[in-house]
C-alpha positions in Angstrom: 2.6 -43.0 26.2 4.0 -44.0 22.8 7.6 -43.5 22.0 8.3 -40.2 20.3 9.5 -41.8 17.2 6.3 -43.6 16.5 3.8 -40.8 17.4 1.7 -39.4 14.6 1.5 -35.8 13.8 -2.0 -35.6 15.3 -0.8 -37.1 18.5 2.1 -34.7 18.8 -0.2 -31.8 18.1 -2.8 -32.8 20.7 -0.1 -33.4 23.3 2.1 -30.3 22.7 0.1 -27.8 20.7 -3.7 -28.1 21.3 -3.7 -26.5 24.8 -2.6 -23.2 23.2 -4.0 -23.4 19.7 -7.2 -25.4 20.1 -8.0 -28.9 19.1 -8.9 -27.7 15.6 -6.4 -24.8 15.4 -9.2 -22.4 16.3 -7.2 -20.6 19.0 -7.7 -20.2 22.7 -8.0 -17.5 25.3 -4.2 -17.0 25.4 -3.6 -17.3 21.6 -6.7 -16.0 20.0 -5.5 -16.1 16.4 -6.5 -19.4 14.5 -3.7 -21.5 13.0 -4.1 -20.5 9.4 -1.6 -19.0 7.0 0.4 -19.4 3.8 3.6 -21.1 4.9 4.6 -24.3 3.2 5.1 -27.6 5.1 8.8 -27.1 5.0 8.5 -23.5 6.3 6.1 -24.6 9.1 8.5 -27.4 10.2 11.4 -25.0 10.3 9.4 -22.5 12.3 8.1 -25.1 14.7 11.6 -26.6 15.3 12.9 -23.2 16.1 10.1 -21.7 18.2 7.5 -24.3 19.5 6.2 -24.9 22.0 6.6 -21.3 23.3 8.0 -20.8 26.8 9.3 -24.3 26.9 12.9 -25.4 27.1 12.2 -28.6 25.1 11.3 -27.7 21.5 9.5 -29.9 19.0 12.3 -30.7 16.5 13.5 -33.1 13.9 11.0 -35.7 12.7 8.4 -34.6 15.2 8.5 -31.0 13.8 8.0 -32.4 10.3 5.1 -34.7 11.3 3.2 -32.0 13.2 3.8 -29.5 10.4 2.2 -31.9 7.9 -0.7 -32.5 10.2 -1.3 -28.8 10.9 -1.0 -27.9 7.2 -3.3 -30.6 5.9 -5.9 -30.4 8.6 -6.7 -26.7 9.1 -3.7 -24.4 8.2 -3.4 -24.3 4.4 -5.9 -22.5 2.1 -6.9 -25.9 0.7 -7.7 -27.1 4.2 -9.6 -24.0 5.0 -11.6 -24.3 1.8 -12.4 -27.9 2.6 -13.4 -27.1 6.2 -15.5 -24.1 5.2 -16.1 -24.2 1.5 -16.1 -20.7 -0.1 -19.1 -19.8 -2.2 -19.9 -17.3 -4.9 -21.5 -14.5 -2.8 -24.5 -12.4 -3.4 -23.1 -9.1 -4.4 -24.4 -5.6 -4.9 -22.7 -3.2 -7.3 -19.5 -1.7 -5.9 -19.1 2.1 -6.0 -17.0 1.8 -9.1 -19.5 -0.5 -10.8 -22.4 1.7 -9.9 -20.8 4.8 -11.4 -19.6 3.1 -14.5 -23.0 1.4 -15.0 -25.1 4.5 -14.8 -22.7 6.3 -17.2 -23.1 3.5 -19.8 -26.8 3.3 -19.0 -27.4 6.9 -20.1 -24.7 6.7 -22.8 -26.8 4.0 -24.5 -29.1 6.7 -25.7 -26.3 9.0 -27.0 -24.1 6.6 -28.8 -20.6 5.3 -28.2 -17.4 7.4 -27.9 -14.7 6.6 -30.3 -11.0 6.6 -29.5 -8.6 5.8 -32.4 -4.9 6.3 -33.0 -5.2 10.1 -33.8 -3.8 12.3 -31.0 -4.0 16.0 -30.4 -6.8 18.6 -30.9 -8.3 20.0 -34.1 -7.2 23.6 -34.3 -9.1 26.1 -36.4 -7.4 29.5 -36.8 -9.3 32.6 -37.8 -8.1 36.1 -38.9 -10.7 37.9 -36.8 -12.7 37.5 -33.7 -15.6 35.9 -35.6 -15.2 32.2 -34.9 -18.5 31.5 -36.6 -17.4 32.8 -40.0 -16.0 30.0 -42.2 -14.7 32.5 -44.8 -12.4 34.0 -42.2 -10.8 30.7 -41.3 -7.2 30.8 -42.4 -5.8 27.5 -41.1 -7.0 24.1 -39.9 -4.6 21.5 -38.4 -4.2 19.1 -35.6 -2.1 20.5 -32.7 -0.4 17.9 -30.4 -1.0 20.1 -27.3 -2.2 23.6 -26.5 0.9 25.4 -25.4 1.7 28.4 -27.6 3.6 31.6 -27.2 2.7 33.7 -30.3 4.7 36.7 -29.2 3.5 39.9 -30.9 3.3 38.4 -34.4 0.5 35.9 -34.2 0.4 32.2 -35.4 1.8 32.9 -38.8 2.9 36.5 -39.6 1.9 36.4 -43.3 -1.6 35.1 -42.7 -2.8 36.9 -39.5 -2.9 40.4 -38.3 -0.8 40.4 -35.1 -3.4 42.3 -33.1 -6.5 40.4 -34.0 -7.0 36.7 -34.4 -8.9 33.8 -32.8 -8.5 30.0 -32.5 -10.9 27.2 -31.7 -9.5 23.8 -30.6 -11.9 20.9 -30.4 -11.9 17.1 -29.9 -11.9 15.0 -26.8 -9.8 14.3 -23.7 -9.2 10.9 -22.0 -9.3 10.8 -18.2 -6.8 8.2 -17.1 -8.1 7.8 -13.6 -11.2 8.6 -11.5 -11.3 11.6 -9.4 -11.5 15.4 -9.3 -9.6 17.1 -12.1 -8.7 20.8 -12.2 -8.5 22.3 -15.6 -6.4 25.4 -16.1 -6.3 27.9 -19.0 -3.3 30.3 -19.0 -3.6 33.3 -21.3 -3.4 37.1 -21.2 -6.4 37.3 -23.5 -10.0 36.1 -23.8 -10.6 32.3 -23.6 -13.3 29.9 -22.6 -13.3 26.1 -22.1 -16.2 23.6 -22.5 -15.7 20.2 -21.1 -18.3 17.4 -21.2 -20.9 20.1 -21.7 -21.6 21.8 -25.0 -23.7 24.6 -23.7 -22.2 25.9 -20.4 -18.4 26.6 -20.3 -16.4 25.1 -17.5 -14.1 28.2 -17.7 -15.4 31.5 -19.0 -12.9 34.2 -19.3 -14.2 35.6 -22.6 -15.2 38.9 -21.0 -12.8 39.8 -18.2 -11.4 42.6 -16.3 -8.0 42.9 -14.5 -4.8 41.2 -15.4 -5.6 37.6 -14.5 -3.7 35.2 -16.7 -4.7 32.0 -15.0 -8.2 30.5 -14.9 -9.2 27.3 -13.1 -12.2 25.1 -12.6 -12.7 21.6 -11.1 -14.7 18.7 -12.4 -15.2 15.1 -11.3 -14.4 12.5 -14.1 -14.5 8.8 -14.4 -11.2 7.1 -15.5 -11.2 5.3 -18.8 -13.7 7.7 -20.3 -13.4 10.2 -23.2 -15.0 13.6 -22.8 -15.8 16.2 -25.4 -13.6 19.3 -25.2 -13.7 22.7 -26.9 -11.3 25.7 -26.2 -11.7 29.1 -27.8 -9.2 31.9 -27.7 -9.3 35.4 -29.0 -6.8 38.2 -29.2 -9.0 41.1 -30.1 -9.5 44.0 -27.8 -5.9 44.2 -26.7 -3.9 46.1 -29.3 -7.0 47.1 -31.4 -7.4 50.8 -32.0 -11.0 51.7 -31.5 -10.4 55.5 -31.7 -11.2 57.7 -34.7 -7.5 58.2 -35.4 -6.8 55.2 -37.6 -3.3 56.4 -38.3 -2.3 56.1 -34.6 0.2 53.3 -34.2 -1.2 50.3 -32.4 0.7 49.0 -29.4 2.3 45.6 -29.7 0.8 43.1 -27.3 2.1 39.6 -26.7 -0.3 36.6 -26.8 0.1 33.1 -25.4 -2.2 30.3 -24.3 -1.7 26.9 -22.6 -4.3 24.3 -21.6 -3.3 22.4 -18.5 -4.8 20.0 -16.0 -4.1 18.9 -12.5 -4.9 15.2 -12.1 -6.2 13.9 -8.7 -3.5 14.6 -6.0 -0.9 15.7 -8.7 0.6 19.0 -9.8 -0.4 21.0 -12.9 0.9 20.0 -16.4 0.1 20.7 -20.0 -2.5 18.1 -21.0 -0.3 15.6 -22.9 -0.9 14.6 -26.5 -1.5 10.9 -25.5 -4.7 12.0 -23.7 -6.1 14.2 -26.6 -8.0 13.3 -29.7 -9.4 15.4 -32.6 -12.5 13.3 -32.7 -15.8 14.6 -31.4 -17.6 12.4 -28.8 -20.9 12.6 -27.0 -21.1 14.0 -23.5 -21.1 11.5 -20.6 -23.2 11.5 -17.5 -21.0 11.5 -14.4 -22.6 10.7 -11.1 -21.7 13.1 -8.3 -23.6 11.5 -5.4 -21.1 10.5 -2.7 -21.1 6.8 -1.7 -19.6 5.1 1.3 -16.4 3.3 0.4 -16.5 -0.4 -0.3 -15.0 -3.0 1.9 -11.3 -3.7 1.0 -10.4 -5.7 4.0 -9.4 -8.8 2.0 -7.5 -6.9 -0.7 -10.1 -6.0 -3.3 -13.4 -4.0 -3.3 -16.5 -6.1 -2.9 -20.2 -5.4 -2.5 -21.0 -8.1 0.0 -22.4 -5.8 2.8 -25.4 -3.4 2.9 -25.4 -0.4 5.2 -27.9 2.4 5.8 -25.4 4.8 4.3 -25.2 2.7 1.1 -29.0 2.4 0.9 -29.4 6.1 1.3 -26.7 6.8 -1.3 -28.5 4.6 -3.9 -31.7 6.6 -3.3 -29.9 10.0 -3.6 -28.2 8.7 -6.8 -31.5 7.5 -8.3 -32.9 11.0 -7.8 -29.8 12.6 -9.4 -30.0 10.3 -12.4 -33.7 10.6 -12.8 -33.5 14.5 -12.6 -30.7 14.4 -15.2 -32.7 12.2 -17.6 -35.8 14.4 -17.2 -33.7 17.5 -18.0 -32.4 15.8 -21.2 -35.5 13.8 -22.0 -36.1 15.0 -25.5 -32.5 14.3 -26.4 -32.2 10.9 -24.8 -35.6 9.6 -25.8 -35.6 11.1 -29.2 -39.2 12.2 -28.7 -40.2 15.8 -29.4 -42.5 17.6 -26.9 -45.0 18.3 -29.6 -45.2 14.7 -30.9 -48.7 13.4 -31.1 -47.6 9.9 -30.0 -45.3 11.2 -27.2 -46.9 9.1 -24.3 -46.5 5.8 -26.2 -42.9 6.6 -27.3 -41.9 7.7 -23.8 -43.4 4.4 -22.5 -41.2 2.6 -25.0 -38.2 4.7 -23.8 -38.8 3.6 -20.2 -38.9 -0.1 -21.3 -35.6 0.3 -23.1 -34.1 2.1 -20.1 -35.3 -0.7 -17.8 -33.9 -3.4 -20.1 -30.5 -1.8 -20.2 -30.5 -1.3 -16.4 -31.5 -5.0 -15.8 -29.1 -6.3 -18.5 -31.9 -8.4 -20.1 -35.3 -8.2 -21.8 -38.2 -7.5 -19.4 -40.6 -10.2 -18.4 -44.3 -9.4 -18.7 -44.5 -9.0 -15.0 -41.5 -6.6 -14.9 -42.9 -4.5 -17.8 -46.2 -4.3 -16.0 -44.6 -3.2 -12.6 -41.8 -1.0 -13.8 -43.5 0.8 -16.7 -47.2 0.2 -17.4 -48.4 0.7 -13.9 -46.5 4.0 -13.6 -48.1 5.4 -16.7 -51.5 4.3 -15.5 -51.2 5.8 -12.1 -50.6 9.4 -13.1 -51.9 11.6 -15.9 -48.7 13.7 -16.5 -46.4 11.7 -18.8 -43.3 13.4 -17.3 -44.3 12.2 -13.8 -44.9 8.7 -15.1 -41.4 8.6 -16.7 -39.7 9.8 -13.5 -41.6 7.3 -11.4 -40.6 4.5 -13.8 -36.9 5.6 -13.7 -36.8 5.8 -9.9 -38.4 2.4 -9.5 -35.9 0.8 -12.0 -32.9 2.5 -10.3 -33.9 1.2 -6.9 -34.7 -2.3 -8.1 -32.5 -5.2 -7.0 -32.4 -6.3 -10.7 -30.2 -3.2 -11.2 -28.4 -2.9 -7.9 -27.3 -6.6 -7.5 -25.1 -8.8 -9.6 -26.1 -12.2 -10.9 -24.9 -15.1 -8.7 -24.3 -18.8 -8.9 -23.6 -20.8 -12.1 -24.3 -19.4 -15.6 -28.1 -19.7 -16.1 -28.5 -18.1 -19.5 -26.7 -16.0 -22.1 -27.8 -12.7 -20.5 -26.1 -13.8 -17.2 -23.0 -14.6 -19.2 -23.0 -11.2 -20.9 -23.3 -9.4 -17.5 -20.5 -11.5 -16.0 -18.2 -10.7 -18.9 -18.9 -7.0 -18.9 -18.6 -6.6 -15.1 -15.4 -8.6 -15.1 -13.7 -6.6 -17.8 -15.5 -3.2 -17.6 -17.2 -3.0 -14.2 -20.2 -2.0 -16.2 -23.2 -3.1 -18.3 -23.0 -5.3 -21.4 -22.7 -3.3 -24.6 -25.0 -3.6 -27.6 -22.8 -6.3 -29.2 -22.8 -8.4 -26.1 -26.6 -8.2 -25.7 -27.0 -9.1 -29.3 -24.8 -12.2 -28.8 -26.9 -13.1 -25.8 -30.1 -12.7 -27.6 -28.9 -15.1 -30.4 -27.6 -17.7 -28.0 -23.9 -16.9 -28.9 -22.5 -16.9 -25.3 -23.1 -20.6 -24.4 -19.7 -22.1 -25.2 -16.1 -21.4 -24.2 -15.0 -20.3 -27.7 -17.9 -17.9 -27.9 -17.1 -16.4 -24.5 -13.4 -16.1 -25.4 -14.2 -14.4 -28.7 -16.2 -11.7 -26.9 -13.7 -11.3 -24.1 -10.9 -10.8 -26.6 -12.9 -8.1 -28.3 -13.6 -6.3 -25.0 -10.1 -6.5 -23.4 -8.7 -3.5 -25.4 -11.5 -1.2 -24.4 -10.6 1.9 -22.5 -12.6 0.7 -19.6 -10.5 -2.5 -19.3 -7.4 -0.4 -19.6 -8.5 1.8 -16.8 -9.5 -1.1 -14.6 -6.1 -2.8 -15.1 -4.4 0.5 -14.4 -6.2 0.8 -11.1 -5.4 -2.8 -10.2 -1.7 -2.2 -10.6 -1.9 1.0 -8.6 -3.4 -1.1 -5.7 -1.0 -4.0 -6.3 2.0 -1.6 -6.2 0.6 0.0 -3.0 0.5 3.5 -4.5 -3.3 3.9 -4.3 -4.2 6.3 -2.8 -1.4 8.6 -4.0 1.3 8.6 -1.3 2.9 11.7 0.1 6.5 11.7 -1.1 7.9 14.5 1.0 11.7 14.3 1.1 14.5 16.1 2.9 15.1 19.1 0.7 18.7 19.5 2.0 19.6 15.9 0.9 17.5 15.8 -2.2 17.3 19.3 -3.7 15.0 19.4 -6.7 12.8 16.6 -5.5 9.5 18.5 -5.0 5.8 17.8 -5.6 6.2 18.3 -9.3 9.0 15.8 -9.5 6.9 13.3 -7.5 4.0 13.9 -9.9 6.3 13.3 -12.8 7.5 10.0 -11.3 4.0 8.7 -11.0 3.5 9.5 -14.7 6.8 7.7 -15.4 5.5 4.6 -13.6 2.2 4.7 -15.5 4.0 5.0 -18.8 6.2 2.0 -18.0 3.2 -0.1 -17.0 1.4 0.8 -20.2 4.4 0.1 -22.3 4.8 -3.4 -20.8 1.2 -4.5 -20.3 -0.2 -3.2 -23.6 2.6 -4.3 -25.8 2.0 -7.3 -28.1 3.7 -9.7 -25.6 2.1 -8.1 -22.5 4.8 -10.1 -20.7 4.4 -10.0 -16.9 8.0 -11.0 -16.4 9.2 -7.8 -18.0 7.7 -5.9 -15.1 10.8 -7.2 -13.2 13.4 -7.7 -16.0 13.1 -4.5 -18.0 16.2 -2.3 -17.7 14.6 1.0 -18.8 12.2 3.7 -17.5 10.5 6.8 -18.7 12.0 10.2 -17.9 11.3 13.8 -18.9 13.8 16.7 -18.7 13.1 17.5 -15.1 13.5 13.9 -13.9 16.5 13.3 -16.2 18.4 16.1 -14.4 17.4 14.6 -11.0 18.5 11.0 -11.9 21.6 11.8 -13.9 20.4 11.1 -17.4 21.4 13.3 -20.3 18.2 14.8 -21.7 17.5 18.5 -22.6 15.7 20.4 -19.9 12.4 20.7 -21.7 12.2 17.1 -22.9 8.9 15.3 -22.8 8.7 11.7 -21.4 10.8 9.2 -23.3 12.2 5.7 -22.8 15.8 5.8 -21.4 18.1 3.0 -20.3 20.5 4.0 -17.4 23.7 2.2 -16.8 23.6 -1.5 -17.5 22.5 -3.5 -14.4 21.2 -0.5 -12.4 17.5 -1.0 -13.0 15.1 -3.9 -12.7 11.6 -2.8 -13.8 9.1 -1.9 -11.1 11.5 -3.3 -8.4 13.8 -0.2 -8.8 11.4 2.3 -10.3 12.1 5.6 -8.5 8.5 6.2 -7.7 8.3 2.9 -5.7 11.7 3.3 -4.2 10.6 6.8 -3.0 7.3 5.5 -1.7 8.9 2.7 0.3 11.4 5.0 2.0 11.6 7.6 4.7 12.1 11.3 4.1 15.9 11.0 4.3 16.8 7.3 4.2 15.8 4.2 2.4 13.6 1.6 4.1 14.5 -2.0 3.6 11.6 -3.0 5.8 8.9 -1.2 3.7 10.5 -2.5 0.5 10.7 -6.0 1.9 7.0 -5.9 3.1 5.9 -4.8 -0.4 7.8 -7.7 -2.0 6.5 -10.3 0.5 2.9 -9.2 0.5 2.2 -7.9 -3.0 4.7 -9.7 -5.2 5.1 -13.1 -3.4 1.6 -13.1 -1.9 2.8 -13.9 1.6 0.7 -13.2 4.7 2.5 -11.2 7.4 1.4 -10.7 11.0 1.2 -7.2 12.4 4.1 -6.3 14.7 3.5 -7.6 18.2 4.0 -4.1 19.6 4.3 -0.5 18.3 7.2 -0.2 15.9 9.4 3.0 16.0 12.4 3.0 13.7 15.8 3.7 15.2 16.7 7.3 14.1 19.9 7.3 12.0 21.4 10.0 14.2 21.3 7.6 17.2 23.8 5.3 15.5 25.5 7.6 13.0 28.3 5.1 12.3 25.9 2.4 11.1 24.6 1.8 7.6 20.9 1.4 7.0 21.3 -2.3 6.8 23.2 -2.5 10.1 20.6 -0.3 11.8 17.8 -2.5 10.6 19.6 -5.7 11.7 20.1 -4.1 15.1 16.4 -3.1 15.5 14.9 -6.4 14.3 17.4 -8.7 16.1 15.0 -9.9 18.8 13.6 -13.4 18.2 10.0 -12.1 18.2 10.8 -9.9 15.3 12.6 -12.5 13.2 9.3 -14.5 12.6 8.5 -12.0 9.9 11.7 -10.0 9.5 13.6 -13.1 8.7 11.8 -13.0 5.4 11.3 -9.2 5.1 14.8 -7.9 5.7 16.8 -10.2 3.2 14.3 -9.2 0.5 14.5 -5.5 1.2 18.3 -5.5 1.5 18.6 -6.4 -2.2 17.3 -2.9 -3.0 19.8 -0.9 -0.9 21.5 0.4 -4.0 18.6 2.9 -4.3 18.3 5.8 -1.9 15.2 7.6 -0.6 14.2 9.0 -4.0 15.3 5.9 -6.0 18.7 7.2 -7.2 21.4 4.6 -7.7 24.3 4.6 -5.3 27.0 2.1 -4.5 28.2 3.5 -1.2 26.7 4.5 2.1 28.8 6.1 4.9 31.7 5.9 2.5 31.4 2.1 2.6 30.4 -0.3 -0.2 26.7 -1.2 0.1 25.9 -4.9 0.9 22.9 -5.9 -1.4 23.0 -9.6 -0.7 19.8 -11.2 0.4 17.8 -14.5 0.4 14.4 -16.0 0.4 13.0 -19.3 1.9 10.6 -20.6 -0.8 7.4 -22.5 0.1 9.1 -25.7 -1.0 11.8 -25.1 1.6 14.7 -24.1 -0.6 16.8 -21.1 0.3 17.5 -18.8 -2.7 20.3 -16.4 -2.4 20.7 -13.0 -4.2 23.7 -10.8 -4.7 21.6 -7.8 -5.7 18.4 -6.7 -7.4 19.0 -8.3 -10.8 19.3 -11.7 -9.1 16.1 -11.0 -7.2 14.3 -9.9 -10.4 15.3 -13.0 -12.3 14.0 -15.2 -9.4 10.7 -13.3 -9.2 10.1 -13.4 -13.0 10.3 -17.2 -13.0 8.8 -17.9 -9.6 5.6 -20.0 -9.4 4.9 -18.3 -6.1 4.8 -14.9 -7.8 2.8 -16.2 -10.7 0.2 -17.8 -8.4 -0.1 -14.8 -6.2 -0.6 -12.5 -9.2 -3.2 -14.8 -10.7 -5.2 -14.9 -7.5 -5.0 -11.1 -6.9 -6.0 -10.3 -10.5 -8.9 -12.8 -10.4 -10.2 -11.2 -7.1 -9.9 -7.7 -8.4 -11.6 -8.4 -11.8 -14.3 -10.9 -10.7 -14.7 -9.7 -7.1 -15.5 -13.2 -5.9 -13.2 -15.7 -4.0 -11.3 -17.7 -6.6 -11.6 -21.0 -4.6 -15.4 -20.8 -5.0 -14.8 -21.7 -8.6 -13.1 -24.9 -7.7 -10.1 -26.1 -5.6 -7.8 -26.3 -8.6 -8.7 -23.0 -10.2 -5.6 -21.1 -9.1 -3.3 -23.9 -10.2 -5.1 -24.2 -13.6 -5.0 -20.5 -14.3 -1.3 -20.3 -13.3 -0.5 -23.1 -15.8 -2.5 -21.3 -18.5 -0.5 -18.1 -17.6 2.9 -19.8 -17.9 1.9 -21.7 -21.1 1.0 -18.4 -22.7 4.3 -16.8 -21.9 2.9 -14.8 -18.9 0.7 -12.7 -21.2 -1.4 -10.5 -18.9 -4.0 -9.6 -21.5 -4.6 -13.3 -22.3 -4.9 -14.0 -18.6 -7.6 -11.3 -18.3 -9.5 -12.9 -21.1 -9.2 -16.3 -19.5 -10.3 -15.0 -16.1 -13.3 -13.3 -17.6 -14.4 -16.5 -19.3 -13.8 -18.5 -16.1 -16.0 -16.1 -14.2 -18.9 -17.1 -16.5 -18.5 -20.8 -16.7 -20.1 -23.1 -14.1 -17.6 -24.1 -11.4 -16.8 -27.7 -12.0 -13.9 -29.8 -10.5 -14.1 -32.1 -13.5 -13.4 -29.4 -16.1 -9.9 -27.9 -16.3 -8.7 -24.6 -17.9 -7.4 -24.9 -21.4 -3.6 -25.0 -21.6 -3.1 -22.8 -24.7 -4.8 -21.2 -27.6 
């Protein structure tokens, strides 16, 4: 046998490691998990020296640990080695559930026109001095109201212009749904009201003619996030207080009048629809698919459509029927063809061609036109039946259901890749026009389109949903807290905190700088009156959300946002473990093994004299725990100044809180922190954080493995990100362009604009 000091890393591995981990790190009967992960060489060497071989008194230490770490890392452990041994590829992909819903909404929306959303906020209010909303001569006042929340008392909107016992109001415009899910709309009034939403003919809420004393009227509707929907609300104070008797001299009773328009977002509590989600502009109605789909696979961190199940196949059939039925019931409107038109069959055939071209994202070939349109009109005499057959055939076609794959083949492929990357939907008219004229063939052309598209509401909604997943608050967590320790923290406060987080993210990400680093470094948050009281900030009780800066040094962006602090906590105590896991996995992009056995936290009452930090140290002291908790705990401890609802504190058990922590970087350096501001500064400048964010954002937007686009893609995109001052919007544009261009190791990402 060779002397230890001259053995190679491969020889050491085969002699001391292969029996447990396999010759190629594939695992064995005893240790089934393959040797793959995300530790650096330095971290591997340190771990090996401390722990390997298992169950042996003689450990692999010093130079041997370094040699074997290098061998393991370069041969099969690292992501680069894994990609070399089993090269990733751009996968055949069907539409995800989100993409399917967005695509069919835009497909039908093609024939109605786009919805506009400008800088105007609020609803157009038209005030009438009688019940007759259809009489322009009785309109007294027209204005834009920020929200609908009025208490008119017994006098009416304006005492000198309205009779207090008889007036009516119509509010109209549109409402933006910030996220996808079931919304509940609520109208509160003592009088007559009706609400139309995304339907101009049938009210969602109809309390125009009512009996009894109901003052609250509710109805639910499913909406897609990032979409604008037409809204109309009518109110009338008429019968109440109106003297219908023959004695006109009899004094009329004074009756109060009020009205409020509220909504309940998915898994939230009711609130007045805020001004930021209202517009006085009219928009077309949108088709919203209601067919349920099985959830997409998210096992690797992002939704992907790489598997086909019977449930998904059946869902696409059910959805095709729902879509076709909807089109047929609105055929005259969508096709623009009147029933009595003499050339109706020819025009409807043309409509079917246009429908198929939009669904397939490109012009039809002669063969496709023959199969999907012409044959259907030839097989049946009834033109409506032919239209429906054509629609169903198109909606079940792989040209609609599957995404383009491989390298960019033509400009229409490029248009689809751009639109699905940024919108999860079909190309718009401008993209298709660019494709038709050959204007999507070069990087500058792609970037020009992507820069136009990135401010679209659909991109905003997609980025919002990414961050909800990245921050581990999707689905909405249950933030139940101990009411004796945290009086005032209820479901309404938890709902407000989520709004606070969303406003903070929007403020940072959609500012001119769109600076990712400010997610950690910002020292402010958004609070309303209710939250201000709970978190010790001086705002009037009824204040709407506004930016506030608590005491200097208390807050560090998302790291200390009360919503996240409450999410990563127990009902009565903080949880450094949950907070540390979030930092390690989401922010630093580290892979963590599941606990080797069921984990039950030590109850605080079992060791009442211990602080949370001391209790966690006690529980995770065993060597088997320290493999992961050696990284998790020191990260989580830096956030111990924040209790179970994210309020700042400097003492626990009447003792000063210890917020010191540390982190072993992939390069082997130990970074020490004295509190969350130190941690924030490190994370904001960390290449590990930047690389992890780039990879996760790419996967979420493109829904393909980033290494399939070249082994240096992550590094190139990270350098682009840093060179552009960590601008998230510019990174999205770059990712969209890179999803189009042919993977090529010889071509590198541009370094700046």
